DRENNURO-241348 format. One record per atom (N, C-alpha, C): residue in three letters; atom name; y, z, x. Coordinates in nm, 3 decimals. Atoms other than C-alpha are relative to their C-alpha. Layout:
+------+------+---------+---------+---------+
: type : atom :       y :       z :       x :
+------+------+---------+---------+---------+
:  Ala :   CA :       Y :       Z :       X :
...
+------+------+---------+---------+---------+
***
This chain:
+------+------+---------+---------+---------+
: type : atom :       y :       z :       x :
+------+------+---------+---------+---------+
:  Unk :    N :  -0.013 :  -0.131 :  -0.051 :
:  Unk :   CA :  -3.718 :  -3.950 :   2.602 :
:  Unk :    C :   0.143 :   0.053 :  -0.029 :
:  Unk :    N :  -0.135 :  -0.044 :   0.018 :
:  Unk :   CA :  -3.340 :  -3.936 :   2.593 :
:  Unk :    C :   0.035 :   0.015 :  -0.151 :
:  Unk :    N :  -0.027 :  -0.009 :   0.142 :
:  Unk :   CA :  -3.338 :  -3.994 :   2.217 :
:  Unk :    C :  -0.055 :   0.131 :  -0.058 :
:  Unk :    N :   0.062 :  -0.129 :   0.053 :
:  Unk :   CA :  -3.574 :  -3.697 :   2.154 :
:  Unk :    C :   0.084 :   0.116 :   0.047 :
:  Unk :    N :  -0.082 :  -0.112 :  -0.054 :
:  Unk :   CA :  -3.365 :  -3.474 :   2.380 :
:  Unk :    C :   0.132 :   0.007 :  -0.080 :
:  Unk :    N :  -0.128 :   0.003 :   0.071 :
:  Unk :   CA :  -3.050 :  -3.586 :   2.205 :
:  Unk :    C :  -0.020 :   0.053 :  -0.145 :
:  Unk :    N :   0.029 :  -0.045 :   0.134 :
:  Unk :   CA :  -3.212 :  -3.521 :   1.865 :
:  Unk :    C :  -0.019 :   0.146 :  -0.008 :
:  Unk :    N :   0.017 :  -0.145 :   0.002 :
:  Unk :   CA :  -3.315 :  -3.167 :   1.953 :
:  Unk :    C :   0.130 :   0.066 :   0.031 :
:  Unk :    N :  -0.131 :  -0.060 :  -0.025 :
:  Unk :   CA :  -2.972 :  -3.097 :   2.096 :
:  Unk :    C :   0.090 :  -0.002 :  -0.125 :
:  Unk :    N :  -0.077 :   0.013 :   0.128 :
:  Unk :   CA :  -2.813 :  -3.221 :   1.773 :
:  Unk :    C :  -0.048 :   0.106 :  -0.096 :
:  Unk :    N :   0.053 :  -0.100 :   0.096 :
:  Unk :   CA :  -3.047 :  -2.994 :   1.568 :
:  Unk :    C :   0.040 :   0.142 :   0.051 :
:  Unk :    N :  -0.041 :  -0.132 :  -0.057 :
:  Unk :   CA :  -2.968 :  -2.697 :   1.803 :
:  Unk :    C :   0.152 :   0.023 :  -0.030 :
:  Unk :    N :  -0.139 :  -0.012 :   0.026 :
:  Unk :   CA :  -2.599 :  -2.768 :   1.765 :
:  Unk :    C :   0.027 :   0.027 :  -0.144 :
:  Unk :    N :  -0.015 :  -0.022 :   0.141 :
:  Unk :   CA :  -2.630 :  -2.787 :   1.392 :
:  Unk :    C :  -0.039 :   0.143 :  -0.039 :
:  Unk :    N :   0.041 :  -0.136 :   0.026 :
:  Unk :   CA :  -2.821 :  -2.458 :   1.378 :
:  Unk :    C :   0.100 :   0.105 :   0.049 :
:  Unk :    N :  -0.100 :  -0.088 :  -0.059 :
:  Unk :   CA :  -2.569 :  -2.296 :   1.607 :
:  Unk :    C :   0.129 :   0.001 :  -0.086 :
:  Unk :    N :  -0.120 :   0.003 :   0.085 :
:  Unk :   CA :  -2.278 :  -2.414 :   1.385 :
:  Unk :    C :  -0.028 :   0.074 :  -0.132 :
:  Unk :    N :   0.035 :  -0.072 :   0.120 :
:  Unk :   CA :  -2.457 :  -2.280 :   1.073 :
:  Unk :    C :   0.004 :   0.146 :   0.031 :
:  Unk :    N :   0.002 :  -0.144 :  -0.040 :
:  Unk :   CA :  -2.514 :  -1.949 :   1.254 :
:  Unk :    C :   0.143 :   0.057 :   0.010 :
:  Unk :    N :  -0.138 :  -0.041 :  -0.024 :
:  Unk :   CA :  -2.149 :  -1.933 :   1.358 :
:  Unk :    C :   0.073 :   0.011 :  -0.138 :
:  Unk :    N :  -0.063 :  -0.008 :   0.133 :
:  Unk :   CA :  -2.037 :  -2.005 :   0.998 :
:  Unk :    C :  -0.049 :   0.123 :  -0.074 :
:  Unk :    N :   0.059 :  -0.117 :   0.066 :
:  Unk :   CA :  -2.274 :  -1.740 :   0.863 :
:  Unk :    C :   0.059 :   0.130 :   0.064 :
:  Unk :    N :  -0.065 :  -0.111 :  -0.072 :
:  Unk :   CA :  -2.140 :  -1.496 :   1.128 :
:  Unk :    C :   0.142 :   0.023 :  -0.039 :
:  Unk :    N :  -0.144 :  -0.022 :   0.039 :
:  Unk :   CA :  -1.779 :  -1.562 :   1.044 :
:  Unk :    C :   0.018 :   0.040 :  -0.143 :
:  Unk :    N :  -0.002 :  -0.051 :   0.139 :
:  Unk :   CA :  -1.851 :  -1.513 :   0.671 :
:  Unk :    C :  -0.031 :   0.148 :   0.000 :
:  Unk :    N :   0.034 :  -0.143 :  -0.006 :
:  Unk :   CA :  -2.015 :  -1.184 :   0.748 :
:  Unk :    C :   0.119 :   0.083 :   0.054 :
:  Unk :    N :  -0.115 :  -0.064 :  -0.058 :
:  Unk :   CA :  -1.720 :  -1.086 :   0.963 :
:  Unk :    C :   0.115 :   0.015 :  -0.096 :
:  Unk :    N :  -0.107 :   0.000 :   0.105 :
:  Unk :   CA :  -1.474 :  -1.180 :   0.690 :
:  Unk :    C :  -0.030 :   0.099 :  -0.111 :
:  Unk :    N :   0.046 :  -0.098 :   0.104 :
:  Unk :   CA :  -1.678 :  -0.982 :   0.431 :
:  Unk :    C :   0.023 :   0.140 :   0.048 :
:  Unk :    N :  -0.013 :  -0.137 :  -0.058 :
:  Unk :   CA :  -1.682 :  -0.677 :   0.655 :
:  Unk :    C :   0.152 :   0.037 :   0.008 :
:  Unk :    N :  -0.140 :  -0.025 :  -0.012 :
:  Unk :   CA :  -1.309 :  -0.707 :   0.717 :
:  Unk :    C :   0.061 :   0.030 :  -0.140 :
:  Unk :    N :  -0.053 :  -0.019 :   0.139 :
:  Unk :   CA :  -1.233 :  -0.734 :   0.343 :
:  Unk :    C :  -0.045 :   0.134 :  -0.052 :
:  Unk :    N :   0.049 :  -0.135 :   0.046 :
:  Unk :   CA :  -1.455 :  -0.433 :   0.271 :
:  Unk :    C :   0.076 :   0.112 :   0.069 :
:  Unk :    N :  -0.074 :  -0.098 :  -0.066 :
:  Unk :   CA :  -1.285 :  -0.235 :   0.540 :
:  Unk :    C :   0.142 :   0.016 :  -0.045 :
:  Unk :    N :  -0.134 :  -0.004 :   0.051 :
:  Unk :   CA :  -0.942 :  -0.325 :   0.417 :
:  Unk :    C :   0.007 :   0.072 :  -0.137 :
:  Unk :    N :   0.006 :  -0.064 :   0.135 :
:  Unk :   CA :  -1.042 :  -0.224 :   0.060 :
:  Unk :    C :  -0.024 :   0.147 :   0.014 :
:  Unk :    N :   0.025 :  -0.138 :  -0.018 :
:  Unk :   CA :  -1.182 :   0.102 :   0.182 :
:  Unk :    C :   0.125 :   0.077 :   0.050 :
:  Unk :    N :  -0.123 :  -0.058 :  -0.052 :
:  Unk :   CA :  -0.862 :   0.176 :   0.376 :
:  Unk :    C :   0.103 :   0.013 :  -0.115 :
:  Unk :    N :  -0.094 :  -0.002 :   0.113 :
:  Unk :   CA :  -0.656 :   0.092 :   0.062 :
:  Unk :    C :  -0.038 :   0.119 :  -0.097 :
:  Unk :    N :   0.047 :  -0.106 :   0.091 :
:  Unk :   CA :  -0.872 :   0.325 :  -0.148 :
:  Unk :    C :   0.030 :   0.136 :   0.058 :
:  Unk :    N :  -0.021 :  -0.124 :  -0.067 :
:  Unk :   CA :  -0.838 :   0.605 :   0.104 :
:  Unk :    C :   0.148 :   0.034 :  -0.004 :
:  Unk :    N :  -0.145 :  -0.023 :   0.003 :
:  Unk :   CA :  -0.455 :   0.564 :   0.115 :
:  Unk :    C :   0.042 :   0.041 :  -0.145 :
:  Unk :    N :  -0.030 :  -0.038 :   0.139 :
:  Unk :   CA :  -0.443 :   0.574 :  -0.263 :
:  Unk :    C :  -0.047 :   0.144 :  -0.036 :
:  Unk :    N :   0.051 :  -0.134 :   0.019 :
:  Unk :   CA :  -0.659 :   0.889 :  -0.269 :
:  Unk :    C :   0.087 :   0.097 :   0.062 :
:  Unk :    N :  -0.095 :  -0.089 :  -0.065 :
:  Unk :   CA :  -0.429 :   1.047 :  -0.017 :
:  Unk :    C :   0.130 :   0.017 :  -0.076 :
:  Unk :    N :  -0.121 :  -0.004 :   0.075 :
:  Unk :   CA :  -0.128 :   0.962 :  -0.222 :
:  Unk :    C :  -0.016 :   0.087 :  -0.131 :
:  Unk :    N :   0.023 :  -0.084 :   0.117 :
:  Unk :   CA :  -0.282 :   1.114 :  -0.540 :
:  Unk :    C :  -0.018 :   0.144 :   0.042 :
:  Unk :    N :   0.015 :  -0.137 :  -0.044 :
:  Unk :   CA :  -0.392 :   1.420 :  -0.343 :
:  Unk :    C :   0.134 :   0.062 :   0.037 :
:  Unk :    N :  -0.134 :  -0.052 :  -0.037 :
:  Unk :   CA :  -0.038 :   1.457 :  -0.209 :
:  Unk :    C :   0.083 :   0.039 :  -0.124 :
:  Unk :    N :  -0.071 :  -0.033 :   0.129 :
:  Unk :   CA :   0.104 :   1.440 :  -0.563 :
:  Unk :    C :  -0.054 :   0.128 :  -0.061 :
:  Unk :    N :   0.058 :  -0.120 :   0.057 :
:  Unk :   CA :  -0.140 :   1.706 :  -0.678 :
:  Unk :    C :   0.042 :   0.127 :   0.076 :
:  Unk :    N :  -0.044 :  -0.112 :  -0.087 :
:  Unk :   CA :  -0.056 :   1.930 :  -0.383 :
:  Unk :    C :   0.144 :   0.036 :  -0.025 :
:  Unk :    N :  -0.148 :  -0.019 :   0.028 :
:  Unk :   CA :   0.319 :   1.883 :  -0.437 :
:  Unk :    C :   0.017 :   0.064 :  -0.135 :
:  Unk :    N :  -0.012 :  -0.055 :   0.132 :
:  Unk :   CA :   0.266 :   1.962 :  -0.806 :
:  Unk :    C :  -0.026 :   0.148 :  -0.003 :
:  Unk :    N :   0.028 :  -0.145 :  -0.005 :
:  Unk :   CA :   0.119 :   2.302 :  -0.720 :
:  Unk :    C :   0.125 :   0.076 :   0.044 :
:  Unk :    N :  -0.120 :  -0.071 :  -0.052 :
:  Unk :   CA :   0.425 :   2.404 :  -0.514 :
:  Unk :    C :   0.116 :  -0.020 :  -0.097 :
:  Unk :    N :  -0.113 :   0.026 :   0.089 :
:  Unk :   CA :   0.675 :   2.239 :  -0.746 :
:  Unk :    C :  -0.021 :   0.069 :  -0.135 :
:  Unk :    N :   0.029 :  -0.073 :   0.127 :
:  Unk :   CA :   0.502 :   2.387 :  -1.057 :
:  Unk :    C :   0.035 :   0.149 :   0.011 :
:  Unk :    N :  -0.029 :  -0.141 :  -0.015 :
:  Unk :   CA :   0.536 :   2.734 :  -0.917 :
:  Unk :    C :   0.152 :   0.019 :   0.005 :
:  Unk :    N :  -0.147 :  -0.008 :   0.000 :
:  Unk :   CA :   0.907 :   2.674 :  -0.834 :
:  Unk :    C :   0.055 :  -0.019 :  -0.141 :
:  Unk :    N :  -0.051 :   0.023 :   0.134 :
:  Unk :   CA :   0.964 :   2.529 :  -1.178 :
:  Unk :    C :  -0.020 :   0.114 :  -0.093 :
:  Unk :    N :   0.024 :  -0.115 :   0.083 :
:  Unk :   CA :   0.800 :   2.822 :  -1.349 :
:  Unk :    C :   0.093 :   0.119 :   0.027 :
:  Unk :    N :  -0.091 :  -0.110 :  -0.039 :
:  Unk :   CA :   1.001 :   3.077 :  -1.150 :
:  Unk :    C :   0.144 :  -0.031 :  -0.035 :
:  Unk :    N :  -0.136 :   0.035 :   0.037 :
:  Unk :   CA :   1.319 :   2.883 :  -1.203 :
:  Unk :    C :   0.022 :   0.005 :  -0.148 :
:  Unk :    N :  -0.015 :  -0.011 :   0.146 :
:  Unk :   CA :   1.256 :   2.855 :  -1.574 :
:  Unk :    C :   0.012 :   0.141 :  -0.047 :
:  Unk :    N :  -0.006 :  -0.144 :   0.039 :
:  Unk :   CA :   1.192 :   3.227 :  -1.606 :
:  Unk :    C :   0.131 :   0.060 :   0.044 :
:  Unk :    N :  -0.124 :  -0.057 :  -0.048 :
:  Unk :   CA :   1.489 :   3.318 :  -1.396 :
:  Unk :    C :   0.121 :  -0.053 :  -0.074 :
:  Unk :    N :  -0.112 :   0.059 :   0.070 :
:  Unk :   CA :   1.725 :   3.080 :  -1.570 :
:  Unk :    C :   0.004 :   0.049 :  -0.147 :
:  Unk :    N :   0.003 :  -0.054 :   0.135 :
:  Unk :   CA :   1.603 :   3.197 :  -1.912 :
:  Unk :    C :   0.050 :   0.140 :  -0.011 :
:  Unk :    N :  -0.047 :  -0.143 :  -0.008 :
:  Unk :   CA :   1.650 :   3.563 :  -1.820 :
:  Unk :    C :   0.150 :   0.004 :   0.020 :
:  Unk :    N :  -0.142 :   0.005 :  -0.028 :
:  Unk :   CA :   1.993 :   3.483 :  -1.681 :
:  Unk :    C :   0.082 :  -0.046 :  -0.117 :
:  Unk :    N :  -0.072 :   0.048 :   0.119 :
:  Unk :   CA :   2.098 :   3.285 :  -1.988 :
:  Unk :    C :   0.003 :   0.101 :  -0.111 :
:  Unk :    N :   0.004 :  -0.103 :   0.112 :
:  Unk :   CA :   1.989 :   3.561 :  -2.226 :
:  Unk :    C :   0.088 :   0.118 :   0.039 :
:  Unk :    N :  -0.078 :  -0.121 :  -0.038 :
:  Unk :   CA :   2.144 :   3.848 :  -2.026 :
:  Unk :    C :   0.150 :  -0.031 :  -0.002 :
:  Unk :    N :  -0.143 :   0.034 :  -0.011 :
:  Unk :   CA :   2.474 :   3.669 :  -1.966 :
:  Unk :    C :   0.055 :  -0.068 :  -0.125 :
:  Unk :    N :  -0.036 :   0.074 :   0.125 :
:  Unk :   CA :   2.470 :   3.490 :  -2.305 :
:  Unk :    C :   0.077 :  -0.128 :   0.030 :
:  Unk :    N :  -0.062 :   0.128 :  -0.039 :
:  Unk :   CA :   2.551 :   3.161 :  -2.140 :
:  Unk :    C :  -0.111 :  -0.104 :  -0.001 :
:  Unk :    N :   0.102 :   0.099 :   0.009 :
:  Unk :   CA :   2.323 :   2.879 :  -2.258 :
:  Unk :    C :   0.016 :  -0.115 :   0.101 :
:  Unk :    N :  -0.017 :   0.105 :  -0.104 :
:  Unk :   CA :   2.466 :   2.650 :  -1.985 :
:  Unk :    C :  -0.090 :   0.023 :   0.118 :
:  Unk :    N :   0.094 :  -0.028 :  -0.116 :
:  Unk :   CA :   2.234 :   2.818 :  -1.737 :
:  Unk :    C :  -0.137 :  -0.071 :  -0.022 :
:  Unk :    N :   0.125 :   0.079 :   0.022 :
:  Unk :   CA :   1.948 :   2.620 :  -1.900 :
:  Unk :    C :   0.010 :  -0.145 :   0.053 :
:  Unk :    N :  -0.023 :   0.141 :  -0.042 :
:  Unk :   CA :   2.103 :   2.292 :  -1.775 :
:  Unk :    C :  -0.093 :  -0.044 :   0.118 :
:  Unk :    N :   0.090 :   0.048 :  -0.107 :
:  Unk :   CA :   1.900 :   2.275 :  -1.447 :
:  Unk :    C :  -0.145 :  -0.022 :  -0.043 :
:  Unk :    N :   0.138 :   0.022 :   0.043 :
:  Unk :   CA :   1.578 :   2.288 :  -1.644 :
:  Unk :    C :  -0.022 :  -0.144 :  -0.046 :
:  Unk :    N :   0.015 :   0.134 :   0.050 :
:  Unk :   CA :   1.639 :   1.941 :  -1.782 :
:  Unk :    C :  -0.046 :  -0.097 :   0.115 :
:  Unk :    N :   0.047 :   0.088 :  -0.105 :
:  Unk :   CA :   1.628 :   1.745 :  -1.452 :
:  Unk :    C :  -0.131 :   0.046 :   0.067 :
:  Unk :    N :   0.122 :  -0.052 :  -0.052 :
:  Unk :   CA :   1.356 :   1.974 :  -1.320 :
:  Unk :    C :  -0.118 :  -0.036 :  -0.085 :
:  Unk :    N :   0.106 :   0.036 :   0.092 :
:  Unk :   CA :   1.151 :   1.891 :  -1.628 :
:  Unk :    C :  -0.044 :  -0.145 :   0.020 :
:  Unk :    N :   0.035 :   0.143 :  -0.026 :
:  Unk :   CA :   1.172 :   1.517 :  -1.554 :
:  Unk :    C :  -0.083 :  -0.010 :   0.126 :
:  Unk :    N :   0.078 :   0.004 :  -0.120 :
:  Unk :   CA :   1.048 :   1.573 :  -1.201 :
:  Unk :    C :  -0.134 :   0.056 :  -0.018 :
:  Unk :    N :   0.127 :  -0.059 :   0.023 :
:  Unk :   CA :   0.770 :   1.799 :  -1.320 :
:  Unk :    C :  -0.091 :  -0.097 :  -0.079 :
:  Unk :    N :   0.080 :   0.093 :   0.083 :
:  Unk :   CA :   0.653 :   1.549 :  -1.584 :
:  Unk :    C :  -0.046 :  -0.119 :   0.088 :
:  Unk :    N :   0.033 :   0.110 :  -0.081 :
:  Unk :   CA :   0.664 :   1.267 :  -1.332 :
:  Unk :    C :  -0.115 :   0.036 :   0.096 :
:  Unk :    N :   0.101 :  -0.035 :  -0.092 :
:  Unk :   CA :   0.459 :   1.455 :  -1.081 :
:  Unk :    C :  -0.137 :   0.028 :  -0.070 :
:  Unk :    N :   0.125 :  -0.017 :   0.076 :
:  Unk :   CA :   0.203 :   1.554 :  -1.347 :
:  Unk :    C :  -0.060 :  -0.133 :  -0.031 :
:  Unk :    N :   0.050 :   0.133 :   0.033 :
:  Unk :   CA :   0.175 :   1.193 :  -1.452 :
:  Unk :    C :  -0.052 :  -0.067 :   0.124 :
:  Unk :    N :   0.048 :   0.064 :  -0.120 :
:  Unk :   CA :   0.139 :   1.085 :  -1.092 :
:  Unk :    C :  -0.135 :   0.060 :   0.048 :
:  Unk :    N :   0.121 :  -0.076 :  -0.054 :
:  Unk :   CA :  -0.126 :   1.349 :  -1.002 :
:  Unk :    C :  -0.116 :  -0.005 :  -0.098 :
:  Unk :    N :   0.111 :  -0.014 :   0.098 :
:  Unk :   CA :  -0.328 :   1.369 :  -1.326 :
:  Unk :    C :   0.003 :  -0.099 :  -0.117 :
:  Unk :    N :  -0.020 :   0.088 :   0.112 :
:  Unk :   CA :  -0.197 :   1.113 :  -1.570 :
:  Unk :    C :  -0.040 :  -0.150 :   0.026 :
:  Unk :    N :   0.031 :   0.142 :  -0.005 :
:  Unk :   CA :  -0.202 :   0.735 :  -1.611 :
:  Unk :    C :   0.102 :  -0.081 :   0.077 :
:  Unk :    N :  -0.099 :   0.070 :  -0.069 :
:  Unk :   CA :   0.085 :   0.645 :  -1.386 :
:  Unk :    C :  -0.063 :  -0.108 :   0.092 :
:  Unk :    N :   0.063 :   0.094 :  -0.089 :
:  Unk :   CA :  -0.141 :   0.470 :  -1.133 :
:  Unk :    C :  -0.049 :  -0.124 :  -0.077 :
:  Unk :    N :   0.053 :   0.113 :   0.085 :
:  Unk :   CA :  -0.309 :   0.261 :  -1.411 :
:  Unk :    C :   0.113 :  -0.084 :  -0.060 :
:  Unk :    N :  -0.112 :   0.075 :   0.051 :
:  Unk :   CA :   0.028 :   0.164 :  -1.559 :
:  Unk :    C :   0.062 :  -0.081 :   0.111 :
:  Unk :    N :  -0.059 :   0.074 :  -0.113 :
:  Unk :   CA :   0.162 :   0.066 :  -1.216 :
:  Unk :    C :  -0.088 :  -0.118 :   0.037 :
:  Unk :    N :   0.091 :   0.104 :  -0.032 :
:  Unk :   CA :  -0.151 :  -0.139 :  -1.148 :
:  Unk :    C :   0.011 :  -0.115 :  -0.099 :
:  Unk :    N :  -0.013 :   0.097 :   0.105 :
:  Unk :   CA :  -0.118 :  -0.313 :  -1.484 :
:  Unk :    C :   0.135 :  -0.082 :   0.019 :
:  Unk :    N :  -0.128 :   0.066 :  -0.023 :
:  Unk :   CA :   0.250 :  -0.392 :  -1.415 :
:  Unk :    C :  -0.010 :  -0.092 :   0.126 :
:  Unk :    N :   0.009 :   0.081 :  -0.123 :
:  Unk :   CA :   0.164 :  -0.522 :  -1.067 :
:  Unk :    C :  -0.085 :  -0.126 :  -0.030 :
:  Unk :    N :   0.078 :   0.121 :   0.042 :
:  Unk :   CA :  -0.106 :  -0.752 :  -1.224 :
:  Unk :    C :   0.090 :  -0.092 :  -0.082 :
:  Unk :    N :  -0.091 :   0.082 :   0.083 :
:  Unk :   CA :   0.152 :  -0.875 :  -1.473 :
:  Unk :    C :   0.097 :  -0.075 :   0.087 :
:  Unk :    N :  -0.096 :   0.070 :  -0.093 :
:  Unk :   CA :   0.400 :  -0.951 :  -1.193 :
:  Unk :    C :  -0.073 :  -0.118 :   0.075 :
:  Unk :    N :   0.074 :   0.102 :  -0.076 :
:  Unk :   CA :   0.132 :  -1.139 :  -0.996 :
:  Unk :    C :  -0.028 :  -0.121 :  -0.085 :
:  Unk :    N :   0.033 :   0.110 :   0.089 :
:  Unk :   CA :   0.042 :  -1.347 :  -1.300 :
:  Unk :    C :   0.117 :  -0.078 :  -0.048 :
:  Unk :    N :  -0.111 :   0.066 :   0.071 :
:  Unk :   CA :   0.375 :  -1.420 :  -1.457 :
:  Unk :    C :   0.128 :  -0.011 :   0.083 :
:  Unk :    N :  -0.123 :  -0.001 :  -0.076 :
:  Unk :   CA :   0.641 :  -1.361 :  -1.190 :
:  Unk :    C :  -0.026 :  -0.015 :   0.146 :
:  Unk :    N :   0.042 :   0.012 :  -0.145 :
:  Unk :   CA :   0.474 :  -1.470 :  -0.866 :
:  Unk :    C :   0.110 :  -0.058 :   0.084 :
:  Unk :    N :  -0.113 :   0.056 :  -0.078 :
:  Unk :   CA :   0.790 :  -1.655 :  -0.764 :
:  Unk :    C :   0.088 :   0.108 :   0.064 :
:  Unk :    N :  -0.077 :  -0.109 :  -0.057 :
:  Unk :   CA :   0.953 :  -1.319 :  -0.700 :
:  Unk :    C :  -0.062 :   0.048 :   0.128 :
:  Unk :    N :   0.068 :  -0.047 :  -0.120 :
:  Unk :   CA :   0.700 :  -1.251 :  -0.431 :
:  Unk :    C :   0.012 :  -0.089 :   0.126 :
:  Unk :    N :  -0.020 :   0.090 :  -0.110 :
:  Unk :   CA :   0.796 :  -1.545 :  -0.218 :
:  Unk :    C :   0.080 :   0.064 :   0.116 :
:  Unk :    N :  -0.076 :  -0.054 :  -0.114 :
:  Unk :   CA :   0.913 :  -1.449 :   0.135 :
:  Unk :    C :   0.118 :  -0.085 :   0.026 :
:  Unk :    N :  -0.119 :   0.081 :  -0.032 :
:  Unk :   CA :   1.258 :  -1.558 :   0.242 :
:  Unk :    C :  -0.039 :  -0.088 :   0.118 :
:  Unk :    N :   0.029 :   0.104 :  -0.101 :
:  Unk :   CA :   1.231 :  -1.873 :   0.457 :
:  Unk :    C :  -0.147 :  -0.031 :   0.006 :
:  Unk :    N :   0.144 :   0.039 :   0.005 :
:  Unk :   CA :   0.866 :  -1.906 :   0.356 :
:  Unk :    C :  -0.090 :   0.091 :   0.087 :
:  Unk :    N :   0.099 :  -0.068 :  -0.077 :
:  Unk :   CA :   0.553 :  -1.790 :   0.524 :
:  Unk :    C :   0.018 :  -0.022 :   0.147 :
:  Unk :    N :  -0.021 :   0.021 :  -0.150 :
:  Unk :   CA :   0.590 :  -1.736 :   0.903 :
:  Unk :    C :  -0.110 :  -0.095 :   0.055 :
:  Unk :    N :   0.091 :   0.086 :  -0.063 :
:  Unk :   CA :   0.430 :  -2.005 :   1.105 :
:  Unk :    C :  -0.024 :   0.036 :   0.142 :
:  Unk :    N :   0.019 :  -0.029 :  -0.145 :
:  Unk :   CA :   0.290 :  -2.000 :   1.455 :
:  Unk :    C :   0.121 :  -0.035 :   0.080 :
:  Unk :    N :  -0.120 :   0.047 :  -0.076 :
:  Unk :   CA :   0.590 :  -2.195 :   1.579 :
:  Unk :    C :   0.116 :   0.101 :  -0.013 :
:  Unk :    N :  -0.106 :  -0.094 :   0.019 :
:  Unk :   CA :   0.838 :  -1.955 :   1.422 :
:  Unk :    C :  -0.024 :   0.135 :   0.071 :
:  Unk :    N :   0.033 :  -0.124 :  -0.068 :
:  Unk :   CA :   0.658 :  -1.646 :   1.560 :
:  Unk :    C :   0.008 :  -0.019 :   0.150 :
:  Unk :    N :  -0.008 :   0.023 :  -0.148 :
:  Unk :   CA :   0.629 :  -1.802 :   1.906 :
:  Unk :    C :   0.146 :  -0.013 :   0.045 :
:  Unk :    N :  -0.142 :   0.014 :  -0.032 :
:  Unk :   CA :   0.998 :  -1.900 :   1.900 :
:  Unk :    C :   0.068 :   0.140 :   0.008 :
:  Unk :    N :  -0.053 :  -0.132 :  -0.001 :
:  Unk :   CA :   1.089 :  -1.539 :   1.815 :
:  Unk :    C :  -0.045 :   0.082 :   0.114 :
:  Unk :    N :   0.056 :  -0.069 :  -0.113 :
:  Unk :   CA :   0.859 :  -1.401 :   2.077 :
:  Unk :    C :   0.067 :  -0.048 :   0.130 :
:  Unk :    N :  -0.065 :   0.051 :  -0.120 :
:  Unk :   CA :   1.011 :  -1.629 :   2.346 :
:  Unk :    C :   0.140 :   0.051 :   0.011 :
:  Unk :    N :  -0.142 :  -0.049 :   0.000 :
:  Unk :   CA :   1.362 :  -1.530 :   2.243 :
:  Unk :    C :   0.006 :   0.143 :   0.036 :
:  Unk :    N :   0.005 :  -0.140 :  -0.023 :
:  Unk :   CA :   1.270 :  -1.165 :   2.255 :
:  Unk :    C :  -0.037 :   0.028 :   0.150 :
:  Unk :    N :   0.041 :  -0.021 :  -0.143 :
:  Unk :   CA :   1.098 :  -1.190 :   2.598 :
:  Unk :    C :   0.106 :  -0.047 :   0.091 :
:  Unk :    N :  -0.112 :   0.051 :  -0.081 :
:  Unk :   CA :   1.386 :  -1.393 :   2.729 :
:  Unk :    C :   0.112 :   0.104 :   0.003 :
:  Unk :    N :  -0.102 :  -0.103 :   0.012 :
:  Unk :   CA :   1.626 :  -1.124 :   2.607 :
:  Unk :    C :  -0.043 :   0.121 :   0.076 :
:  Unk :    N :   0.048 :  -0.115 :  -0.075 :
:  Unk :   CA :   1.412 :  -0.848 :   2.755 :
:  Unk :    C :   0.013 :  -0.021 :   0.154 :
:  Unk :    N :  -0.015 :   0.028 :  -0.144 :
:  Unk :   CA :   1.404 :  -1.016 :   3.098 :
:  Unk :    C :   0.142 :  -0.007 :   0.041 :
:  Unk :    N :  -0.146 :   0.002 :  -0.027 :
:  Unk :   CA :   1.779 :  -1.075 :   3.077 :
:  Unk :    C :   0.056 :   0.139 :   0.009 :
:  Unk :    N :  -0.055 :  -0.136 :   0.004 :
:  Unk :   CA :   1.843 :  -0.709 :   3.002 :
:  Unk :    C :  -0.048 :   0.081 :   0.127 :
:  Unk :    N :   0.056 :  -0.070 :  -0.118 :
:  Unk :   CA :   1.623 :  -0.594 :   3.298 :
:  Unk :    C :   0.080 :  -0.033 :   0.122 :
:  Unk :    N :  -0.067 :   0.045 :  -0.117 :
:  Unk :   CA :   1.828 :  -0.792 :   3.547 :
:  Unk :    C :   0.136 :   0.066 :   0.022 :
+------+------+---------+---------+---------+
***
């Protein structure tokens, strides 16, 4: 009798462990999907911001170009065209960021760094451990209680 009870308890324990493993995998999958969706939304917001900024900056750039051109022609001073050069660089960068291939080039470069230069990504003093985090927390809580007194 005890053997049969022990056998069914072992089977139940095994099924429960399998269920917990399956549950933790599902939870991990959901978490990874959620993080990816959040990353995609942040990237979309960044691109949308670039496009919105481009509208305002494009208007400013056009007005500045017309104004500086008219001023340079009327006063016969070609030096008034000088501000157009740095403004052009900013305009081209924003156009590339909002509508061009900047994101794809950055992604390619990031993949290249991950493959060939991964040593540059190492954290100083290595990855934080539970002990190092706990030590810092204790030091901070000790400091906070000391300051309150």
